C-alpha positions as CSV (number, residue, x, y, z in Angstrom):
1,M,125.6,-34.5,13.0
2,R,124.4,-37.3,15.3
3,I,126.1,-39.9,12.8
4,V,129.2,-37.8,12.9
5,D,129.3,-37.6,16.3
6,G,128.8,-41.4,16.7
7,I,131.2,-42.0,14.3
8,A,133.8,-39.7,16.3
9,R,132.8,-41.4,19.9
10,I,133.4,-44.9,18.0
11,A,137.1,-43.4,16.7
12,E,137.5,-42.1,20.3
13,A,136.6,-45.6,22.2
14,L,139.2,-47.3,19.6
15,A,141.7,-44.7,20.9
16,G,140.6,-45.1,24.6
17,V,141.2,-49.3,24.1
18,A,144.6,-48.8,22.4
19,L,146.0,-46.9,25.2
20,V,144.6,-49.2,27.8
21,L,146.3,-51.9,25.6
22,L,149.6,-50.0,25.1
23,M,149.8,-49.1,29.3
24,V,148.8,-53.1,29.6
25,H,151.4,-54.4,27.3
26,V,154.4,-52.1,28.5
27,T,153.7,-53.0,32.0
28,V,153.7,-56.7,31.5
29,D,157.4,-55.6,29.4
30,V,158.6,-54.1,32.4
31,V,157.3,-56.9,34.9
32,S,159.1,-59.2,32.7
33,T,161.9,-57.7,32.0
34,A,162.2,-57.1,35.9
35,V,162.6,-61.1,36.5
36,G,164.7,-61.5,33.4
37,R,162.3,-62.2,30.6
38,P,161.5,-59.0,28.4
39,L,158.8,-59.1,25.9
40,R,159.9,-59.1,22.1
41,G,158.6,-56.3,19.8
42,T,156.9,-54.3,22.5
43,T,158.4,-51.0,20.8
44,E,157.4,-51.9,17.3
45,V,153.7,-52.9,18.2
46,A,153.5,-49.8,20.2
47,A,154.8,-47.6,17.4
48,E,153.0,-49.5,14.6
49,L,149.5,-50.5,16.1
50,Y,148.8,-48.6,19.6
51,M,150.0,-45.1,18.7
52,P,148.3,-44.6,15.1
53,A,145.3,-45.8,16.9
54,I,145.7,-43.6,19.6
55,V,146.5,-40.5,17.9
56,F,144.1,-40.8,14.7
57,G,141.3,-42.3,16.8
58,A,141.3,-39.2,18.9
59,L,141.5,-36.6,15.9
60,A,137.6,-36.5,15.2
61,M,136.5,-35.9,18.6
62,V,138.7,-33.1,19.1
63,Q,137.6,-31.6,16.0
64,R,133.9,-32.2,17.1
65,R,134.7,-30.4,20.7
66,G,136.6,-27.5,19.2
67,E,139.6,-28.5,21.6
68,E,142.1,-28.4,18.5
69,I,145.0,-25.9,18.9
70,R,144.1,-22.7,17.8
71,V,145.8,-19.3,16.8
72,D,143.4,-16.4,16.8
73,I,145.6,-13.4,16.4
74,L,144.2,-12.6,13.4
75,A,140.7,-13.4,14.4
76,I,140.3,-11.4,17.0
77,L,141.1,-8.2,15.3
78,L,138.4,-9.3,12.6
79,H,134.5,-8.4,12.8
80,D,132.7,-11.5,14.4
81,R,131.1,-12.2,10.9
82,I,134.3,-12.2,9.1
83,A,136.0,-14.3,11.6
84,S,133.4,-16.9,11.7
85,L,133.5,-17.2,7.9
86,L,137.5,-17.5,8.4
87,D,136.8,-20.4,10.7
88,R,134.6,-22.1,8.2
89,A,137.0,-21.9,5.7
90,A,139.8,-23.3,7.8
91,Q,137.6,-26.1,8.7
92,L,137.1,-26.4,4.8
93,V,140.9,-26.9,4.4
94,V,141.1,-29.2,7.4
95,M,138.7,-31.5,5.4
96,G,140.2,-31.8,2.2
97,S,143.7,-31.9,3.5
98,A,142.4,-34.8,5.7
99,L,140.7,-36.5,2.4
100,W,143.4,-36.4,0.7
101,L,145.6,-37.8,3.4
102,A,142.9,-40.6,3.9
103,W,143.1,-41.3,0.6
104,H,146.6,-41.8,0.2
105,T,147.1,-43.8,4.0
106,G,144.3,-45.9,2.8
107,L,146.2,-46.9,-0.2
108,H,149.3,-47.8,1.8
109,A,146.8,-49.6,4.0
110,H,145.3,-51.7,1.6
111,R,148.8,-52.4,0.5
112,A,149.8,-53.9,3.5
113,W,146.8,-55.8,3.8
114,R,147.0,-57.3,0.2
115,I,150.5,-58.2,0.8
116,G,150.3,-59.8,4.2
117,E,152.4,-57.3,6.2
118,F,153.6,-58.1,9.5
119,I,155.3,-57.1,12.8
120,D,157.9,-59.9,13.3
121,L,157.8,-60.7,17.1
122,G,160.2,-63.7,16.8
123,V,157.9,-66.8,17.3
124,L,154.3,-64.6,16.7
125,R,153.7,-62.5,13.6
126,V,151.3,-59.3,14.1
127,P,149.6,-58.0,11.0
128,A,150.7,-54.5,10.3
129,W,147.4,-53.6,8.5
130,P,145.2,-52.9,11.2
131,G,147.5,-50.0,12.6
132,K,147.7,-48.7,9.2
133,A,144.1,-48.5,8.6
134,M,143.6,-46.4,11.8
135,L,145.3,-43.5,9.8
136,P,142.6,-43.1,7.0
137,L,139.9,-44.2,9.2
138,G,140.8,-41.4,11.8
139,L,141.4,-38.9,8.9
140,G,138.1,-39.6,7.4
141,A,136.3,-39.3,10.7
142,L,138.3,-35.8,11.3
143,A,137.2,-34.9,7.8
144,L,133.6,-35.2,8.5
145,A,133.9,-33.7,11.7
146,A,135.5,-30.3,10.0
147,F,132.9,-30.6,7.3
148,T,129.7,-30.5,9.9
149,R,131.5,-27.7,11.9
150,A,131.9,-25.5,8.6
151,L,127.9,-26.2,8.4
152,R,127.6,-25.5,12.2
153,P,125.1,-22.1,12.7
154,S,126.9,-18.9,13.5
155,H,125.4,-18.8,16.6
156,E,127.5,-21.9,18.2
157,D,130.5,-20.7,17.1
158,D,129.7,-17.4,19.4
159,A,129.2,-20.4,22.3
160,R,133.4,-21.1,22.2
């Protein structure tokens, strides 16, 4: 479980770094626009590099902490043991879905790396694969986090 926590922390740190870079980038763009020299490609870099890292980097830690959005309408009507089994089944569904998505987005990221896909910013060409690679990495970490939550002892479920 410590390994999964470490992976989730690393992914969360990557998301935090991407968020800071996004804030700096947008701030520089706003200031440079105010003086008549806007940066080219801020929107593209934000959408292709920063946002995937921010969103997919945070998924595993959200899952580990149990802070995902939940609708417990059915679970509150069920016996605690059945609700716990239902939650474990849901974690396995999340794991399977995340693995399936990680595989397919990984193929897409690999293709972007292989063909040298880039974001054209005029005089600068930024590789697109790092942003695309954040999807399978974040989804893989999410799958690990969901799996470890499914294996968690029942008394930890009661602490929520």
